[in-house]
VORO-655624 format. One line per 4 residues: number of its first residue (from 1); their letters; for each residue y, x, z of C-alpha. Coordinates in nm, 2 decimals, m for minus. Example, Ala and Ser with C-alpha at 12.3 -4.5 7.8 and 13.67 -1.06 7.14 Angstrom:
VORO-655624
1 = as = m0.45 1.23 0.78 | m0.11 1.37 0.71
This chain:
VORO-655624
1 = xxxx = 2.74 0.55 m7.39 | 2.63 0.53 m7.02 | 2.99 0.60 m6.91 | 3.11 0.31 m7.13
5 = xxxx = 2.85 0.07 m6.99 | 2.93 0.17 m6.63 | 3.30 0.13 m6.68 | 3.25 m0.20 m6.85
9 = xxxx = 3.05 m0.32 m6.56 | 3.33 m0.20 m6.32 | 3.59 m0.40 m6.52 | 3.37 m0.71 m6.52
13 = xxxx = 3.29 m0.69 m6.15 | 3.66 m0.66 m6.07 | 3.71 m0.99 m6.24 | 3.43 m1.14 m6.03
17 = xxxx = 3.55 m0.99 m5.70 | 3.31 m1.21 m5.51 | 2.97 m1.21 m5.68 | 2.83 m1.49 m5.47
21 = xxxx = 3.10 m1.73 m5.59 | 2.91 m1.77 m5.92 | 2.64 m1.98 m5.75 | 2.80 m2.31 m5.66
25 = xxxx = 2.67 m2.52 m5.37 | 2.46 m2.80 m5.50 | 2.47 m3.13 m5.30 | 2.15 m3.23 m5.46
29 = xxxx = 1.90 m2.98 m5.60 | 1.80 m3.20 m5.89 | 1.50 m3.14 m6.11 | 1.61 m3.05 m6.46
33 = xxxx = 1.27 m2.99 m6.62 | 0.91 m2.90 m6.60 | 0.72 m2.64 m6.80 | 0.35 m2.64 m6.75
37 = xxxx = 0.30 m2.68 m6.38 | 0.64 m2.52 m6.29 | 0.93 m2.74 m6.17 | 1.28 m2.61 m6.25
41 = xxxx = 1.58 m2.73 m6.05 | 1.95 m2.69 m6.07 | 1.94 m2.41 m5.82 | 1.72 m2.21 m6.06
45 = xxxx = 1.96 m2.28 m6.35 | 2.27 m2.16 m6.15 | 2.09 m1.85 m6.03 | 2.02 m1.77 m6.40
49 = xxxx = 2.38 m1.83 m6.53 | 2.55 m1.52 m6.38 | 2.31 m1.30 m6.58 | 2.48 m1.41 m6.90
53 = xxxx = 2.82 m1.56 m6.81 | 3.13 m1.45 m6.62 | 3.25 m1.66 m6.32 | 3.54 m1.80 m6.52
57 = xxxx = 3.31 m1.91 m6.80 | 3.08 m2.08 m6.54 | 3.37 m2.27 m6.38 | 3.48 m2.39 m6.72
61 = xxxx = 3.12 m2.50 m6.81 | 3.11 m2.70 m6.48 | 3.40 m2.91 m6.60 | 3.20 m3.04 m6.89
65 = xxxx = 2.88 m3.23 m6.82 | 2.78 m3.20 m7.19 | 2.82 m2.82 m7.19 | 2.61 m2.80 m6.87
69 = xxxx = 2.35 m3.01 m7.03 | 2.33 m2.79 m7.34 | 2.32 m2.48 m7.12 | 2.03 m2.63 m6.91
73 = xxxx = 1.84 m2.71 m7.23 | 1.89 m2.35 m7.35 | 1.77 m2.22 m7.01 | 1.46 m2.44 m7.02
77 = xxxx = 1.38 m2.33 m7.38 | 1.41 m1.97 m7.26 | 1.17 m2.05 m6.97 | 0.92 m2.20 m7.23
81 = xxxx = 0.91 m1.87 m7.41 | 0.88 m1.68 m7.09 | 0.58 m1.90 m6.99 | 0.41 m1.85 m7.32
85 = xxxx = 0.48 m1.47 m7.30 | 0.31 m1.46 m6.96 | 0.02 m1.66 m7.09 | m0.03 m1.40 m7.37
89 = xxxx = 0.00 m1.11 m7.12 | 0.33 m0.97 m7.24 | 0.41 m0.86 m6.88 | 0.11 m0.63 m6.91
93 = xxxx = 0.21 m0.47 m7.24 | 0.30 m0.10 m7.20 | 0.62 m0.14 m7.41 | 0.73 m0.42 m7.18
97 = xxxx = 0.66 m0.21 m6.87 | 0.86 0.08 m7.01 | 1.16 m0.14 m7.07 | 1.14 m0.32 m6.75
101 = xxxx = 1.22 m0.02 m6.53 | 1.55 0.03 m6.72 | 1.64 m0.34 m6.71 | 1.57 m0.34 m6.33
105 = xxxx = 1.78 m0.03 m6.29 | 2.07 m0.17 m6.48 | 2.06 m0.49 m6.28 | 2.05 m0.29 m5.96
109 = xxxx = 2.35 m0.09 m6.06 | 2.54 m0.40 m6.16 | 2.48 m0.55 m5.82 | 2.59 m0.23 m5.65
113 = xxxx = 2.91 m0.21 m5.85 | 2.98 m0.58 m5.77 | 2.94 m0.50 m5.40 | 3.21 m0.23 m5.42
117 = xxxx = 3.43 m0.42 m5.65 | 3.68 m0.54 m5.38 | 3.74 m0.18 m5.27 | 3.78 m0.06 m5.63
121 = xxxx = 4.02 m0.34 m5.69 | 4.24 m0.25 m5.39 | 4.25 0.11 m5.51 | 4.36 m0.02 m5.86
125 = xxxx = 4.64 m0.23 m5.72 | 4.97 m0.03 m5.76 | 5.22 0.00 m5.47 | 5.58 m0.11 m5.51
129 = xxxx = 5.69 0.25 m5.55 | 5.43 0.31 m5.83 | 5.54 m0.01 m6.01 | 5.91 0.09 m5.99
133 = xxxx = 5.84 0.45 m6.12 | 5.62 0.32 m6.40 | 5.88 0.07 m6.51 | 6.16 0.33 m6.51
137 = xxxx = 5.95 0.57 m6.71 | 5.87 0.31 m6.97 | 6.20 0.12 m7.01 | 6.19 0.12 m7.39
141 = xxxx = 5.86 m0.07 m7.39 | 6.01 m0.36 m7.20 | 6.33 m0.37 m7.41 | 6.37 m0.68 m7.62
145 = xxxx = 6.41 m0.64 m8.00 | 6.75 m0.59 m8.16 | 6.85 m0.90 m8.36 | 7.10 m0.98 m8.63
149 = xxxx = 7.22 m1.25 m8.86 | 7.32 m1.16 m9.21 | 7.38 m1.30 m9.55 | 7.27 m1.12 m9.87
153 = xxxx = 7.23 m1.15 m10.24 | 6.94 m0.97 m10.41 | 6.94 m0.88 m10.78 | 6.59 m0.77 m10.88
157 = xxxx = 6.56 m0.45 m11.09 | 6.28 m0.31 m11.29 | 6.05 m0.07 m11.12 | 5.87 0.03 m11.44
161 = xxxx = 5.92 m0.02 m11.81 | 5.66 m0.30 m11.83 | 5.87 m0.54 m11.62 | 6.07 m0.66 m11.92
165 = xxxx = 6.15 m0.99 m11.74 | 6.38 m0.80 m11.50 | 6.71 m0.63 m11.54 | 6.75 m0.26 m11.58
169 = xxxx = 6.90 m0.08 m11.28 | 7.24 m0.06 m11.46 | 7.23 m0.43 m11.54 | 7.12 m0.52 m11.19
173 = xxxx = 7.40 m0.31 m11.03 | 7.66 m0.47 m11.26 | 7.54 m0.82 m11.18 | 7.54 m0.76 m10.80
177 = xxxx = 7.90 m0.62 m10.82 | 8.00 m0.93 m11.01 | 7.86 m1.14 m10.73 | 8.05 m0.94 m10.48
181 = xxxx = 8.37 m0.98 m10.66 | 8.32 m1.36 m10.66 | 8.27 m1.36 m10.29 | 8.57 m1.15 m10.22
185 = xxxx = 8.78 m1.38 m10.45 | 8.69 m1.67 m10.22 | 8.38 m1.83 m10.35 | 8.15 m1.95 m10.08
189 = xxxx = 7.81 m1.79 m10.01 | 7.62 m2.10 m10.08 | 7.75 m2.12 m10.43 | 7.72 m1.75 m10.52
193 = xxxx = 7.38 m1.70 m10.36 | 7.24 m2.00 m10.54 | 7.37 m1.88 m10.87 | 7.29 m1.50 m10.84
197 = xxxx = 7.03 m1.42 m10.58 | 6.66 m1.35 m10.67 | 6.55 m1.39 m10.31 | 6.36 m1.72 m10.28
201 = xxxx = 6.37 m1.70 m9.90 | 6.74 m1.72 m9.87 | 6.92 m1.81 m10.19 | 6.92 m2.19 m10.11
205 = xxxx = 7.05 m2.12 m9.77 | 7.36 m1.92 m9.86 | 7.17 m1.60 m9.85 | 7.14 m1.63 m9.47
209 = xxxx = 6.87 m1.48 m9.24 | 6.93 m1.57 m8.88 | 6.83 m1.39 m8.57 | 6.59 m1.15 m8.73
213 = xxxx = 6.46 m0.81 m8.62 | 6.62 m0.55 m8.86 | 6.32 m0.33 m8.82 | 6.10 m0.58 m9.00
217 = xxxx = 6.31 m0.55 m9.31 | 6.29 m0.27 m9.57 | 6.45 0.05 m9.44 | 6.76 0.04 m9.66
221 = xxxx = 6.83 m0.32 m9.57 | 6.77 m0.25 m9.20 | 7.01 0.05 m9.20 | 7.29 m0.15 m9.36
225 = xxxx = 7.25 m0.44 m9.11 | 7.27 m0.19 m8.82 | 7.57 0.01 m8.96 | 7.79 m0.22 m9.17
229 = xxxx = 8.11 m0.36 m9.03 | 8.06 m0.71 m8.91 | 8.22 m0.98 m9.12 | 8.28 m0.78 m9.44
233 = xxxx = 8.07 m0.77 m9.76 | 7.93 m0.42 m9.79 | 7.88 m0.19 m10.08 | 7.56 m0.25 m10.29
237 = xxxx = 7.25 m0.09 m10.15 | 6.92 m0.03 m10.34 | 6.58 m0.10 m10.21 | 6.24 m0.13 m10.37
241 = xxxx = 6.33 m0.50 m10.45 | 6.65 m0.42 m10.63 | 7.02 m0.42 m10.54 | 7.16 m0.61 m10.24
245 = xxxx = 7.50 m0.70 m10.11 | 7.51 m0.78 m9.74 | 7.75 m0.95 m9.50 | 7.65 m0.90 m9.13
249 = xxxx = 7.75 m1.20 m8.92 | 7.64 m1.07 m8.58 | 7.43 m0.81 m8.41 | 7.26 m0.83 m8.07
253 = xxxx = 7.12 m0.51 m7.92 | 6.79 m0.55 m7.73 | 6.81 m0.55 m7.35 | 6.59 m0.42 m7.08
257 = xxxx = 6.50 m0.71 m6.84 | 6.53 m0.64 m6.47 | 6.21 m0.53 m6.29 | 6.17 m0.86 m6.11
261 = xxxx = 6.13 m1.04 m6.45 | 5.85 m0.82 m6.57 | 5.69 m0.71 m6.24 | 5.36 m0.88 m6.31
265 = xxxx = 5.33 m0.73 m6.65 | 5.42 m0.38 m6.52 | 5.17 m0.41 m6.24 | 4.89 m0.52 m6.47
269 = xxxx = 4.97 m0.24 m6.72 | 4.98 0.02 m6.45 | 4.66 m0.11 m6.29 | 4.48 m0.08 m6.62
273 = xxxx = 4.58 0.28 m6.65 | 4.47 0.36 m6.30 | 4.12 0.21 m6.32 | 3.96 0.48 m6.54
277 = xxxx = 4.07 0.75 m6.30 | 3.96 0.55 m5.99 | 3.62 0.48 m6.16 | 3.58 0.85 m6.25
281 = xxxx = 3.66 0.96 m5.89 | 3.42 0.70 m5.74 | 3.13 0.80 m5.97 | 3.20 1.17 m5.91
285 = xxxx = 3.18 1.12 m5.53 | 2.84 0.95 m5.58 | 2.72 1.23 m5.81 | 2.81 1.48 m5.54
289 = xxxx = 2.62 1.28 m5.27 | 2.31 1.22 m5.48 | 2.30 1.54 m5.67 | 2.39 1.54 m6.04
293 = xxxx = 2.31 1.80 m6.31 | 2.31 1.75 m6.68 | 2.22 1.94 m7.00 | 2.11 2.30 m7.00
297 = xxxx = 2.21 2.34 m6.64 | 1.90 2.15 m6.54 | 1.69 2.45 m6.64 | 1.87 2.66 m6.38
301 = xxxx = 1.78 2.42 m6.09 | 1.44 2.44 m5.92 | 1.41 2.14 m5.69 | 1.09 2.12 m5.48
305 = xxxx = 0.99 1.79 m5.65 | 1.11 1.61 m5.95 | 1.11 1.23 m5.95 | 0.99 1.06 m6.26
309 = xxxx = 1.25 0.81 m6.40 | 1.04 0.51 m6.32 | 1.01 0.63 m5.96 | 1.38 0.70 m5.94
313 = xxx = 1.48 0.35 m6.05 | 1.28 0.20 m5.77 | 1.44 0.42 m5.50
């Protein structure tokens, strides 16, 4: 859990790159509200925002006066509750004090990670040699899909004895062969598909599916489209939908784009793979410097003095 939180903070801080950029310069530090005797200004609001929003979100908010107004109202309502909590002495409650040390520690860690984010980002930026090697090792992932255009006629067949509204397999096969004979004799696909086909997606279009990815079809249909001779009506094939006859009009094999066309994508994918290792090495170096022991191994260590967690957080 801790590792996940740390790594998430690393990722978020890489997006920020410059943590001070989240606090925009204010030409006028306007008063936005008063709670009790405390005046709150825009500078207070913009100091508060980075605790809950990422830099890109804040920039987007700044483009909408209405969004900023709503966020300021939410901020002031939060401060109302904080004021009341102080009035009732919540800051003296033991349970509050117990949680405060961990909140402070987490915030401290976040600021520390943000400080080192530019260095971590540079380490996570692949070199040209790394980009080229990653691209060549993963060519298939950048390849475009195969496409084809084909016409077909489907005759539905029963899949169980309860489907009495459909033809038996023998009847469906006989009917699809009859449709094939009519096509071979010279009838056009528009006429034959409209009369025979049970496929609502293509029967009114001459049985045509254009520029589709064969892998998205049922396996038997896809195999026929990939292997049949172009321009000829093939032998009937059977799928879970029934019997088909298919005429492949064209096939286009997928192509691998040149590196220059996908360089940004390759770089981003490689960087995302590099970051966990970079993070792990960075944290490991800090562990070695600070001193890190976990689990049962702690019992085998005998330091001269053990810091309590609350003391360690403050150090």
